[in-house]
C-alpha positions in Angstrom: 88.9 100.0 91.2 89.1 100.7 87.5 92.4 100.5 85.6 92.6 104.3 85.3 91.8 104.7 89.0 94.5 102.2 89.9 97.1 104.0 87.6 96.2 107.3 89.2 96.5 105.9 92.7 99.9 104.3 92.0 101.1 107.5 90.4 100.5 109.3 93.7 102.0 106.6 95.8 105.8 106.3 96.1 107.8 103.2 96.5 110.1 103.5 99.6 113.1 101.6 100.8 114.1 100.3 104.2 116.2 103.4 104.9 113.0 105.6 104.5 111.0 103.3 106.8 113.6 103.3 109.5 114.0 107.1 109.3 110.3 107.6 109.2 109.6 105.4 112.3 112.9 105.5 114.3 112.9 101.7 114.5 115.7 99.4 113.2 115.7 97.4 110.0 116.2 94.2 112.1 112.9 95.0 113.9 111.0 95.4 110.6 112.5 92.2 109.1 111.3 90.3 112.2 107.8 91.9 111.8 107.8 90.8 108.1 108.8 87.3 109.0 106.0 87.2 111.7 103.4 88.6 109.2 103.0 91.8 111.1 104.3 94.2 108.5 103.6 94.3 104.8 105.8 92.1 102.6 108.2 93.9 100.3 107.9 94.3 96.6 111.0 92.6 95.2 112.7 94.5 92.3 115.7 92.3 91.5 117.8 92.3 94.6 116.1 95.4 96.0 113.0 95.5 98.3 110.5 98.4 98.2 107.2 99.1 100.0 104.4 101.3 99.0 104.5 104.4 101.1 100.8 104.3 101.7 101.1 100.8 103.2 103.8 101.9 105.5 101.8 104.9 106.6 98.7 102.8 107.1 100.7 100.4 109.3 102.0 103.2 111.4 98.5 104.7 111.8 97.2 101.3 112.8 99.9 100.9 115.5 99.0 104.3 116.8 95.3 103.5 116.9 96.0 100.1 118.7 98.2 101.8 121.3 95.4 104.3 122.2 92.6 101.8 122.8 
């Protein structure tokens, strides 16, 4: 991916916090922190004391879980 493509991709992808993730999925933050610890959910991007995730990674994880459950 070229630098311009990457910049365009990032401009269209939002950084989301745990409140967004729990609202989006209906699961608790404790559950997600366990999944992160177990390597089953994307690691956060640390911004000082804050943690953020790329929305596309969260959505891809959800889509993957849906696909796995329907096999």
